[in-house]
GUVOLO-284884 format. One record per residue (C-alpha): chain; x, y negated, z. Coordinates in pm, 1 decimal. Each point is the difference from the previous one (the first is absolute). Layout:
residues N
{kette:A | x:X | y:Y | z:Z}
...
This chain:
residues 421
{kette:A | x:-1397.5 | y:1687.6 | z:-2814.3}
{kette:A | x:14.2 | y:87.5 | z:378.1}
{kette:A | x:-88.7 | y:-156.7 | z:304.5}
{kette:A | x:112.1 | y:-360.6 | z:69.6}
{kette:A | x:54.8 | y:-132.0 | z:360.1}
{kette:A | x:55.5 | y:-371.7 | z:121.8}
{kette:A | x:118.2 | y:-90.0 | z:348.0}
{kette:A | x:-16.2 | y:-341.0 | z:200.3}
{kette:A | x:290.6 | y:-7.1 | z:283.5}
{kette:A | x:-84.8 | y:-236.9 | z:307.2}
{kette:A | x:227.5 | y:-86.7 | z:291.9}
{kette:A | x:348.0 | y:61.4 | z:87.1}
{kette:A | x:257.5 | y:142.0 | z:-226.0}
{kette:A | x:-87.5 | y:355.0 | z:197.4}
{kette:A | x:-294.6 | y:27.4 | z:-189.2}
{kette:A | x:150.4 | y:-79.8 | z:-265.7}
{kette:A | x:281.1 | y:306.3 | z:46.4}
{kette:A | x:-361.0 | y:228.7 | z:60.9}
{kette:A | x:-181.1 | y:-154.9 | z:-324.7}
{kette:A | x:329.2 | y:114.6 | z:-186.0}
{kette:A | x:-48.3 | y:369.2 | z:198.7}
{kette:A | x:-341.7 | y:-14.5 | z:-110.7}
{kette:A | x:104.3 | y:-82.0 | z:-402.5}
{kette:A | x:244.2 | y:272.6 | z:31.9}
{kette:A | x:-296.7 | y:270.1 | z:79.9}
{kette:A | x:-261.9 | y:-140.1 | z:-256.4}
{kette:A | x:266.3 | y:7.8 | z:-267.6}
{kette:A | x:98.5 | y:411.4 | z:85.8}
{kette:A | x:-347.5 | y:52.4 | z:-8.2}
{kette:A | x:-43.8 | y:-118.7 | z:-375.5}
{kette:A | x:-110.8 | y:-334.3 | z:32.9}
{kette:A | x:165.0 | y:-319.4 | z:-174.5}
{kette:A | x:-42.4 | y:-353.5 | z:138.5}
{kette:A | x:-163.8 | y:-293.5 | z:-138.9}
{kette:A | x:-21.6 | y:-432.8 | z:127.5}
{kette:A | x:-360.9 | y:42.4 | z:-106.2}
{kette:A | x:-179.3 | y:66.4 | z:291.8}
{kette:A | x:-369.6 | y:48.4 | z:-259.3}
{kette:A | x:182.5 | y:246.0 | z:-207.0}
{kette:A | x:113.5 | y:223.8 | z:318.6}
{kette:A | x:-116.2 | y:358.3 | z:90.1}
{kette:A | x:130.4 | y:-44.0 | z:402.3}
{kette:A | x:8.5 | y:-384.6 | z:137.2}
{kette:A | x:211.8 | y:9.1 | z:326.3}
{kette:A | x:-10.0 | y:-250.8 | z:248.4}
{kette:A | x:278.6 | y:31.7 | z:257.4}
{kette:A | x:-63.6 | y:-186.6 | z:247.7}
{kette:A | x:146.5 | y:-228.5 | z:327.4}
{kette:A | x:-184.4 | y:-8.4 | z:328.7}
{kette:A | x:253.0 | y:-198.1 | z:175.2}
{kette:A | x:-189.4 | y:-292.8 | z:112.0}
{kette:A | x:-357.0 | y:-122.7 | z:-148.7}
{kette:A | x:68.4 | y:-169.0 | z:-245.2}
{kette:A | x:217.1 | y:287.9 | z:-163.7}
{kette:A | x:-300.1 | y:210.9 | z:66.2}
{kette:A | x:-288.9 | y:-292.0 | z:-148.6}
{kette:A | x:265.9 | y:-22.3 | z:-284.2}
{kette:A | x:-30.9 | y:387.2 | z:-84.8}
{kette:A | x:-376.0 | y:35.8 | z:31.6}
{kette:A | x:-8.1 | y:-285.8 | z:-223.9}
{kette:A | x:215.4 | y:153.7 | z:-281.2}
{kette:A | x:-154.7 | y:346.6 | z:42.2}
{kette:A | x:-329.9 | y:-184.0 | z:-103.7}
{kette:A | x:141.2 | y:-180.5 | z:-268.5}
{kette:A | x:145.9 | y:323.8 | z:-119.4}
{kette:A | x:-336.1 | y:135.4 | z:14.2}
{kette:A | x:-147.2 | y:-252.7 | z:-208.0}
{kette:A | x:259.1 | y:33.1 | z:-276.2}
{kette:A | x:23.5 | y:412.8 | z:-19.1}
{kette:A | x:-193.8 | y:164.4 | z:-233.8}
{kette:A | x:-276.4 | y:188.6 | z:142.7}
{kette:A | x:150.8 | y:366.3 | z:-30.5}
{kette:A | x:321.2 | y:-99.9 | z:196.7}
{kette:A | x:63.0 | y:94.7 | z:311.3}
{kette:A | x:134.5 | y:-281.5 | z:299.9}
{kette:A | x:181.3 | y:135.6 | z:222.5}
{kette:A | x:126.9 | y:-160.7 | z:367.8}
{kette:A | x:312.8 | y:76.1 | z:158.9}
{kette:A | x:250.3 | y:-161.6 | z:200.3}
{kette:A | x:-6.7 | y:-175.6 | z:348.6}
{kette:A | x:-372.9 | y:-49.7 | z:-8.4}
{kette:A | x:-92.4 | y:359.7 | z:-114.4}
{kette:A | x:229.1 | y:127.5 | z:263.6}
{kette:A | x:-130.4 | y:-214.8 | z:284.1}
{kette:A | x:-372.7 | y:-28.9 | z:-67.0}
{kette:A | x:-36.7 | y:342.4 | z:-215.7}
{kette:A | x:-372.2 | y:79.1 | z:9.8}
{kette:A | x:-138.1 | y:-312.7 | z:137.9}
{kette:A | x:156.0 | y:-147.4 | z:-308.5}
{kette:A | x:-143.7 | y:225.4 | z:-238.0}
{kette:A | x:-360.3 | y:-31.7 | z:145.5}
{kette:A | x:45.9 | y:-422.1 | z:-7.1}
{kette:A | x:112.8 | y:51.7 | z:-358.0}
{kette:A | x:-197.2 | y:230.3 | z:-233.0}
{kette:A | x:135.0 | y:-167.5 | z:-299.2}
{kette:A | x:338.4 | y:256.0 | z:83.2}
{kette:A | x:7.6 | y:326.7 | z:-133.2}
{kette:A | x:236.3 | y:115.5 | z:233.8}
{kette:A | x:191.6 | y:-128.3 | z:333.0}
{kette:A | x:350.4 | y:140.8 | z:12.8}
{kette:A | x:177.5 | y:-7.3 | z:310.7}
{kette:A | x:395.4 | y:17.6 | z:1.5}
{kette:A | x:85.3 | y:325.5 | z:-187.2}
{kette:A | x:-327.3 | y:94.7 | z:-125.0}
{kette:A | x:15.1 | y:78.6 | z:-354.2}
{kette:A | x:-206.7 | y:-193.6 | z:-220.0}
{kette:A | x:-346.0 | y:175.1 | z:-175.8}
{kette:A | x:26.8 | y:-45.9 | z:-373.8}
{kette:A | x:-389.8 | y:182.3 | z:-20.5}
{kette:A | x:-292.3 | y:-234.6 | z:45.8}
{kette:A | x:-129.7 | y:160.4 | z:322.1}
{kette:A | x:17.4 | y:-238.7 | z:308.9}
{kette:A | x:297.2 | y:104.1 | z:284.8}
{kette:A | x:22.8 | y:-158.1 | z:305.1}
{kette:A | x:333.5 | y:7.8 | z:216.7}
{kette:A | x:-128.1 | y:269.2 | z:233.8}
{kette:A | x:-47.1 | y:351.2 | z:-84.3}
{kette:A | x:171.7 | y:293.2 | z:-107.7}
{kette:A | x:276.0 | y:-192.0 | z:-279.2}
{kette:A | x:325.0 | y:97.3 | z:-23.8}
{kette:A | x:297.0 | y:-242.4 | z:82.7}
{kette:A | x:314.4 | y:-82.6 | z:-133.4}
{kette:A | x:314.4 | y:-212.5 | z:120.7}
{kette:A | x:-51.8 | y:-298.5 | z:-135.3}
{kette:A | x:335.0 | y:-98.5 | z:157.9}
{kette:A | x:206.8 | y:220.7 | z:-166.4}
{kette:A | x:-185.2 | y:68.1 | z:-400.6}
{kette:A | x:196.0 | y:-102.6 | z:-260.1}
{kette:A | x:-68.1 | y:-320.7 | z:-217.2}
{kette:A | x:62.0 | y:-114.7 | z:-351.6}
{kette:A | x:288.2 | y:-188.8 | z:-108.9}
{kette:A | x:-13.7 | y:-346.6 | z:72.1}
{kette:A | x:-103.8 | y:-292.2 | z:-232.4}
{kette:A | x:179.2 | y:-240.6 | z:175.1}
{kette:A | x:377.9 | y:-15.4 | z:33.0}
{kette:A | x:-48.6 | y:-0.4 | z:387.5}
{kette:A | x:-249.1 | y:211.9 | z:219.3}
{kette:A | x:-111.4 | y:45.6 | z:326.7}
{kette:A | x:143.7 | y:359.0 | z:194.3}
{kette:A | x:-249.6 | y:62.0 | z:323.6}
{kette:A | x:225.1 | y:235.9 | z:225.1}
{kette:A | x:-255.3 | y:22.1 | z:286.4}
{kette:A | x:-366.9 | y:-18.5 | z:67.6}
{kette:A | x:-148.0 | y:-142.1 | z:338.9}
{kette:A | x:109.2 | y:-176.5 | z:310.0}
{kette:A | x:67.7 | y:94.2 | z:323.7}
{kette:A | x:-4.9 | y:-381.9 | z:125.4}
{kette:A | x:-315.6 | y:-132.1 | z:213.8}
{kette:A | x:27.1 | y:-350.7 | z:-121.9}
{kette:A | x:-310.7 | y:-175.4 | z:170.0}
{kette:A | x:-144.9 | y:-146.1 | z:-343.8}
{kette:A | x:17.3 | y:295.6 | z:-256.0}
{kette:A | x:-199.7 | y:287.9 | z:-13.6}
{kette:A | x:208.0 | y:210.7 | z:-271.7}
{kette:A | x:105.9 | y:274.6 | z:207.0}
{kette:A | x:-346.9 | y:85.9 | z:73.5}
{kette:A | x:-48.4 | y:85.6 | z:-391.1}
{kette:A | x:382.4 | y:64.9 | z:-87.7}
{kette:A | x:80.6 | y:194.6 | z:315.0}
{kette:A | x:305.8 | y:47.4 | z:177.8}
{kette:A | x:337.4 | y:-61.5 | z:-215.0}
{kette:A | x:87.3 | y:267.8 | z:-264.3}
{kette:A | x:387.7 | y:-22.0 | z:-127.5}
{kette:A | x:55.3 | y:179.3 | z:-340.0}
{kette:A | x:251.7 | y:209.2 | z:-87.2}
{kette:A | x:341.7 | y:-177.1 | z:-140.2}
{kette:A | x:22.7 | y:256.8 | z:-265.1}
{kette:A | x:-384.1 | y:-122.3 | z:-104.3}
{kette:A | x:77.9 | y:-332.4 | z:-17.7}
{kette:A | x:318.4 | y:-23.8 | z:-152.9}
{kette:A | x:-172.9 | y:283.4 | z:-293.7}
{kette:A | x:-305.5 | y:-295.0 | z:-23.7}
{kette:A | x:281.6 | y:-274.6 | z:-62.6}
{kette:A | x:104.3 | y:232.8 | z:-273.0}
{kette:A | x:-354.3 | y:42.2 | z:-133.8}
{kette:A | x:-63.2 | y:-388.9 | z:-24.1}
{kette:A | x:314.9 | y:-81.0 | z:-169.2}
{kette:A | x:40.4 | y:-369.8 | z:45.6}
{kette:A | x:233.3 | y:-277.4 | z:55.6}
{kette:A | x:-133.3 | y:-78.7 | z:384.2}
{kette:A | x:-114.1 | y:211.9 | z:255.1}
{kette:A | x:-281.5 | y:-185.8 | z:299.0}
{kette:A | x:-1.9 | y:229.2 | z:257.1}
{kette:A | x:-278.6 | y:-51.0 | z:207.7}
{kette:A | x:-249.3 | y:147.3 | z:309.9}
{kette:A | x:-194.8 | y:-75.3 | z:300.1}
{kette:A | x:319.6 | y:-30.2 | z:208.9}
{kette:A | x:275.1 | y:12.5 | z:-242.0}
{kette:A | x:327.8 | y:-2.5 | z:194.7}
{kette:A | x:-158.5 | y:302.0 | z:236.5}
{kette:A | x:19.8 | y:204.8 | z:-282.4}
{kette:A | x:113.6 | y:362.8 | z:124.7}
{kette:A | x:-51.1 | y:-104.7 | z:414.0}
{kette:A | x:-271.6 | y:236.7 | z:-43.2}
{kette:A | x:230.1 | y:309.6 | z:-83.8}
{kette:A | x:315.4 | y:-92.2 | z:178.7}
{kette:A | x:106.4 | y:343.5 | z:-7.0}
{kette:A | x:-26.1 | y:16.3 | z:-397.2}
{kette:A | x:56.2 | y:-329.5 | z:-144.0}
{kette:A | x:266.9 | y:-121.7 | z:298.4}
{kette:A | x:3.6 | y:-323.6 | z:220.4}
{kette:A | x:24.0 | y:-318.8 | z:-243.2}
{kette:A | x:-115.7 | y:210.2 | z:-306.5}
{kette:A | x:-90.7 | y:-339.1 | z:-148.9}
{kette:A | x:344.9 | y:-128.1 | z:-34.6}
{kette:A | x:59.3 | y:300.1 | z:-159.5}
{kette:A | x:-272.7 | y:4.8 | z:-236.0}
{kette:A | x:63.9 | y:-373.5 | z:-93.7}
{kette:A | x:354.2 | y:130.0 | z:-106.7}
{kette:A | x:-148.6 | y:340.3 | z:-165.8}
{kette:A | x:-222.7 | y:-183.3 | z:-220.3}
{kette:A | x:226.7 | y:-303.9 | z:-82.2}
{kette:A | x:267.4 | y:241.4 | z:-169.0}
{kette:A | x:-290.7 | y:74.7 | z:-249.7}
{kette:A | x:-112.0 | y:-346.6 | z:-134.1}
{kette:A | x:119.5 | y:-314.5 | z:4.7}
{kette:A | x:-208.4 | y:-153.2 | z:277.0}
{kette:A | x:-172.2 | y:97.9 | z:296.0}
{kette:A | x:-252.5 | y:-251.5 | z:178.2}
{kette:A | x:-165.5 | y:74.2 | z:329.3}
{kette:A | x:-339.1 | y:-122.2 | z:92.5}
{kette:A | x:-142.1 | y:-34.6 | z:374.0}
{kette:A | x:210.8 | y:22.4 | z:241.4}
{kette:A | x:-34.9 | y:-16.5 | z:384.3}
{kette:A | x:250.9 | y:-218.7 | z:153.9}
{kette:A | x:31.3 | y:262.1 | z:284.7}
{kette:A | x:197.2 | y:240.8 | z:-240.4}
{kette:A | x:161.7 | y:-251.8 | z:-208.1}
{kette:A | x:360.5 | y:134.0 | z:104.7}
{kette:A | x:309.9 | y:-110.2 | z:-80.6}
{kette:A | x:56.1 | y:335.1 | z:-219.2}
{kette:A | x:-313.6 | y:-82.1 | z:-186.1}
{kette:A | x:142.4 | y:-358.6 | z:-47.1}
{kette:A | x:334.8 | y:109.2 | z:-140.4}
{kette:A | x:-193.4 | y:271.2 | z:-153.0}
{kette:A | x:-272.6 | y:-226.4 | z:-183.8}
{kette:A | x:303.5 | y:-239.6 | z:-100.3}
{kette:A | x:240.7 | y:268.8 | z:-170.4}
{kette:A | x:-308.6 | y:44.6 | z:-247.4}
{kette:A | x:10.4 | y:-347.7 | z:-171.1}
{kette:A | x:-308.6 | y:-106.2 | z:112.8}
{kette:A | x:42.9 | y:-177.1 | z:310.8}
{kette:A | x:-402.9 | y:-83.4 | z:17.5}
{kette:A | x:-152.6 | y:79.2 | z:378.3}
{kette:A | x:-372.7 | y:-5.6 | z:10.3}
{kette:A | x:-45.9 | y:5.8 | z:394.9}
{kette:A | x:-348.0 | y:129.5 | z:130.2}
{kette:A | x:-3.6 | y:-291.4 | z:273.1}
{kette:A | x:-381.1 | y:-108.2 | z:32.1}
{kette:A | x:114.1 | y:-251.8 | z:288.3}
{kette:A | x:265.1 | y:-149.6 | z:196.1}
{kette:A | x:-130.3 | y:-57.7 | z:366.7}
{kette:A | x:85.6 | y:256.4 | z:215.3}
{kette:A | x:-297.2 | y:-9.3 | z:233.5}
{kette:A | x:-174.0 | y:-9.4 | z:-327.8}
{kette:A | x:148.4 | y:265.2 | z:-137.6}
{kette:A | x:-67.0 | y:216.8 | z:304.6}
{kette:A | x:-360.4 | y:-40.5 | z:-52.7}
{kette:A | x:50.8 | y:133.6 | z:-338.9}
{kette:A | x:171.2 | y:302.6 | z:100.7}
{kette:A | x:310.6 | y:-101.8 | z:-165.9}
{kette:A | x:364.6 | y:-59.5 | z:72.9}
{kette:A | x:193.0 | y:-288.4 | z:-27.5}
{kette:A | x:11.1 | y:-374.4 | z:31.7}
{kette:A | x:155.7 | y:-292.7 | z:-156.7}
{kette:A | x:317.5 | y:-36.6 | z:138.1}
{kette:A | x:45.9 | y:403.0 | z:-108.1}
{kette:A | x:-137.2 | y:-58.0 | z:-338.9}
{kette:A | x:242.8 | y:-315.9 | z:-144.0}
{kette:A | x:276.7 | y:204.8 | z:160.8}
{kette:A | x:-30.1 | y:270.4 | z:-262.3}
{kette:A | x:-36.7 | y:-244.6 | z:-230.2}
{kette:A | x:317.5 | y:-236.2 | z:68.2}
{kette:A | x:198.5 | y:323.5 | z:48.5}
{kette:A | x:-102.6 | y:99.1 | z:-402.5}
{kette:A | x:38.4 | y:-331.4 | z:-91.5}
{kette:A | x:352.3 | y:5.8 | z:130.0}
{kette:A | x:64.1 | y:285.7 | z:-195.7}
{kette:A | x:-176.1 | y:-86.8 | z:-310.1}
{kette:A | x:-88.3 | y:-331.6 | z:-53.3}
{kette:A | x:-246.1 | y:48.6 | z:-302.0}
{kette:A | x:-177.2 | y:245.4 | z:167.3}
{kette:A | x:-378.1 | y:-44.2 | z:-21.2}
{kette:A | x:-282.0 | y:44.0 | z:259.5}
{kette:A | x:-365.0 | y:59.7 | z:-10.4}
{kette:A | x:-225.3 | y:42.6 | z:272.1}
{kette:A | x:-359.5 | y:-16.5 | z:116.8}
{kette:A | x:-230.0 | y:-136.7 | z:269.3}
{kette:A | x:-360.7 | y:48.6 | z:152.8}
{kette:A | x:-105.7 | y:-316.2 | z:123.5}
{kette:A | x:-294.7 | y:-7.4 | z:256.7}
{kette:A | x:30.2 | y:329.3 | z:157.0}
{kette:A | x:-174.5 | y:-8.1 | z:327.5}
{kette:A | x:180.0 | y:-211.1 | z:259.2}
{kette:A | x:197.2 | y:-184.5 | z:-240.4}
{kette:A | x:117.5 | y:-329.8 | z:233.4}
{kette:A | x:65.3 | y:-294.8 | z:-151.6}
{kette:A | x:338.6 | y:46.5 | z:97.7}
{kette:A | x:0.2 | y:314.8 | z:-161.2}
{kette:A | x:-84.5 | y:-181.0 | z:-269.7}
{kette:A | x:233.7 | y:-260.3 | z:37.1}
{kette:A | x:304.1 | y:270.8 | z:27.9}
{kette:A | x:-70.3 | y:128.3 | z:-335.8}
{kette:A | x:-29.5 | y:-306.2 | z:-136.4}
{kette:A | x:347.6 | y:-66.4 | z:138.0}
{kette:A | x:125.9 | y:309.2 | z:-156.3}
{kette:A | x:-112.3 | y:5.8 | z:-314.6}
{kette:A | x:235.1 | y:-352.7 | z:-29.1}
{kette:A | x:274.0 | y:94.9 | z:142.6}
{kette:A | x:7.3 | y:358.5 | z:-141.7}
{kette:A | x:-61.8 | y:-126.3 | z:-408.3}
{kette:A | x:-111.4 | y:324.7 | z:-95.1}
{kette:A | x:-47.1 | y:29.3 | z:-367.1}
{kette:A | x:-345.3 | y:146.3 | z:-54.1}
{kette:A | x:-283.0 | y:-14.5 | z:295.1}
{kette:A | x:-354.6 | y:122.2 | z:19.7}
{kette:A | x:-232.2 | y:-112.0 | z:235.9}
{kette:A | x:-316.2 | y:158.2 | z:73.2}
{kette:A | x:-293.1 | y:-48.3 | z:233.7}
{kette:A | x:-86.9 | y:235.1 | z:260.1}
{kette:A | x:-230.2 | y:234.2 | z:-115.8}
{kette:A | x:-194.6 | y:237.6 | z:262.0}
{kette:A | x:32.3 | y:343.0 | z:-85.8}
{kette:A | x:-224.0 | y:299.1 | z:159.6}
{kette:A | x:193.3 | y:224.2 | z:196.2}
{kette:A | x:282.1 | y:-246.8 | z:100.0}
{kette:A | x:126.9 | y:-116.9 | z:332.6}
{kette:A | x:-60.7 | y:-360.6 | z:-103.7}
{kette:A | x:-363.0 | y:68.8 | z:-13.7}
{kette:A | x:-8.4 | y:9.4 | z:408.1}
{kette:A | x:205.3 | y:-236.5 | z:87.8}
{kette:A | x:-123.7 | y:-360.7 | z:101.6}
{kette:A | x:87.7 | y:-395.7 | z:-114.9}
{kette:A | x:-120.8 | y:81.2 | z:-370.0}
{kette:A | x:147.8 | y:-289.8 | z:-229.5}
{kette:A | x:-298.2 | y:-236.2 | z:-202.5}
{kette:A | x:25.0 | y:45.9 | z:-321.8}
{kette:A | x:-4.7 | y:-392.6 | z:-91.5}
{kette:A | x:303.0 | y:6.8 | z:210.5}
{kette:A | x:174.3 | y:302.5 | z:-141.8}
{kette:A | x:-42.2 | y:-164.1 | z:-321.1}
{kette:A | x:183.7 | y:-356.7 | z:98.9}
{kette:A | x:285.2 | y:225.6 | z:164.7}
{kette:A | x:33.8 | y:180.6 | z:-350.8}
{kette:A | x:-31.7 | y:-315.9 | z:-171.4}
{kette:A | x:321.2 | y:-145.7 | z:179.3}
{kette:A | x:188.3 | y:279.9 | z:-54.6}
{kette:A | x:-72.8 | y:80.6 | z:-347.4}
{kette:A | x:91.7 | y:-431.9 | z:-24.8}
{kette:A | x:334.6 | y:54.5 | z:151.0}
{kette:A | x:103.2 | y:343.0 | z:-172.2}
{kette:A | x:-128.4 | y:-140.4 | z:-334.7}
{kette:A | x:306.9 | y:-248.0 | z:51.3}
{kette:A | x:244.5 | y:247.1 | z:97.1}
{kette:A | x:-49.5 | y:239.5 | z:-301.2}
{kette:A | x:-8.6 | y:-319.7 | z:-221.3}
{kette:A | x:322.8 | y:-102.7 | z:129.8}
{kette:A | x:145.4 | y:358.0 | z:-26.3}
{kette:A | x:-90.5 | y:22.3 | z:-348.0}
{kette:A | x:127.0 | y:-334.4 | z:-70.7}
{kette:A | x:304.7 | y:64.3 | z:138.7}
{kette:A | x:81.6 | y:290.0 | z:-334.4}
{kette:A | x:-25.4 | y:-259.6 | z:-249.5}
{kette:A | x:257.5 | y:-43.2 | z:-206.5}
{kette:A | x:166.8 | y:308.7 | z:113.7}
{kette:A | x:77.1 | y:382.4 | z:-174.6}
{kette:A | x:-168.4 | y:277.6 | z:139.4}
{kette:A | x:-75.7 | y:368.0 | z:-155.0}
{kette:A | x:-303.4 | y:135.2 | z:-76.2}
{kette:A | x:-173.3 | y:288.2 | z:-59.2}
{kette:A | x:-276.3 | y:-71.6 | z:-284.5}
{kette:A | x:-345.2 | y:177.7 | z:73.0}
{kette:A | x:-191.8 | y:-78.7 | z:-275.1}
{kette:A | x:38.2 | y:-216.5 | z:-324.1}
{kette:A | x:91.6 | y:-386.0 | z:161.6}
{kette:A | x:-35.4 | y:134.5 | z:353.2}
{kette:A | x:313.5 | y:69.7 | z:203.0}
{kette:A | x:114.1 | y:26.9 | z:342.1}
{kette:A | x:273.7 | y:-18.3 | z:268.2}
{kette:A | x:80.7 | y:129.1 | z:297.2}
{kette:A | x:-156.4 | y:-266.0 | z:188.5}
{kette:A | x:-401.1 | y:120.8 | z:-156.6}
{kette:A | x:-105.9 | y:260.6 | z:98.2}
{kette:A | x:-258.4 | y:163.9 | z:-311.1}
{kette:A | x:-369.0 | y:-139.2 | z:10.3}
{kette:A | x:58.8 | y:-161.3 | z:349.6}
{kette:A | x:250.7 | y:-276.0 | z:-87.6}
{kette:A | x:52.7 | y:-279.9 | z:-235.1}
{kette:A | x:145.1 | y:143.2 | z:-355.4}
{kette:A | x:250.8 | y:-132.8 | z:-217.0}
{kette:A | x:-104.3 | y:-97.3 | z:-335.8}
{kette:A | x:228.8 | y:69.0 | z:-290.6}
{kette:A | x:-28.3 | y:13.5 | z:-389.1}
{kette:A | x:-178.1 | y:243.8 | z:-117.4}
{kette:A | x:266.5 | y:147.1 | z:-213.4}
{kette:A | x:205.5 | y:184.9 | z:299.6}
{kette:A | x:-21.7 | y:306.2 | z:-7.6}
{kette:A | x:-253.5 | y:197.8 | z:268.1}
{kette:A | x:141.7 | y:222.7 | z:284.3}
{kette:A | x:373.1 | y:-163.4 | z:-68.1}
{kette:A | x:189.6 | y:-256.0 | z:251.7}
{kette:A | x:107.1 | y:-341.7 | z:-164.4}
{kette:A | x:165.6 | y:-261.0 | z:132.1}
{kette:A | x:-199.2 | y:-336.1 | z:-12.6}
{kette:A | x:35.8 | y:-343.4 | z:83.7}
{kette:A | x:-282.6 | y:-214.9 | z:188.4}
{kette:A | x:-128.2 | y:-298.9 | z:-190.5}
{kette:A | x:-289.3 | y:-38.3 | z:179.1}
{kette:A | x:-207.6 | y:66.8 | z:337.9}
{kette:A | x:-395.5 | y:12.5 | z:-60.0}
{kette:A | x:-176.2 | y:63.2 | z:365.7}
{kette:A | x:134.4 | y:329.3 | z:90.9}
{kette:A | x:124.2 | y:142.3 | z:-324.5}
{kette:A | x:334.0 | y:-116.7 | z:-182.2}
{kette:A | x:46.6 | y:-48.7 | z:-351.1}
{kette:A | x:340.2 | y:110.4 | z:-152.3}
{kette:A | x:205.4 | y:74.3 | z:-333.5}
{kette:A | x:267.7 | y:239.9 | z:-75.2}
{kette:A | x:347.6 | y:-88.7 | z:80.8}
{kette:A | x:171.7 | y:75.9 | z:-350.2}
{kette:A | x:260.8 | y:225.3 | z:17.9}
């Protein structure tokens, strides 16, 4: 039997796409996948470096896999931590046989190798990938980011935005062969702005239309509110998946400027209200940072009011994480950790009740779902791996759309039965 590989992916959906590209290269090299790290000849950890908790999880995962793997195997660290910290990480983690940054091939031999040196590289963004094992797939349409948000270090190691050719994206949609495509990028709605002469202004709108003509569902994750134009809203609604994942981070205008972000509470509410006027059943998700330096009680109260007024379906709240090399570290008035935890608890309590009410409203309704795996399905309201799910009988065929009736609500999940023809 040839060599086998195991890969553990941490962090965001964009990392998952990178992992699938790595899987494609390992399969092309003749390796076969295994779900058991103790049987793998190559163990890969695709790390996340966004915040301190993510880095700790990455290190803990690597050390745990080092304990599980066979001694003759090769342990490889790749992803954001490998790119951001390079040889520093290799020196701190002697357990790793290789630290491979973006586009650095995974070495299959036993000789230790670090991220530096004369190593051939490849374009990870445009590598082919295997057919998806699920009826949905993430498609990364660009790499990097041109924004300068005060809390984010991603541009320092992911680089400036680099949009893919439309043809390469559509070819990948064909390769993965799914019913639902989830478009992702660090700055999704800015797709094409780095290549205006080739891709044209507003190219994200045309891309959404092109992909929508190829699959049943198209979903967009991580939309900056400043780029949520009327044209883009219309394009999203025309896909039949009225799901809006808005990267808001806060709502106080003064505080957003400290974050080097656009917008304010009134502008955000106006966009949400406009979308709901066009599609009353539209679903909304967002994330917010609590305790960014300078956040006052007034700023926090504005966020509380917004959460109550907006009634978003899904929300994530995160306490501020100081990141090396970011603007936030130069700011005064850092918020005490105890106060951050108090504020985030208050927000989560309000949002939990709103999410529960939004889910309760679906009780005794009929909805269309896509079955992801036996017993687990989703409607357009649930993004894969992020939101709740719809529990259905295991007899419903995977990879198919079904009409179901919601009989129970169980936390964020719905429990439904098929509607008889």
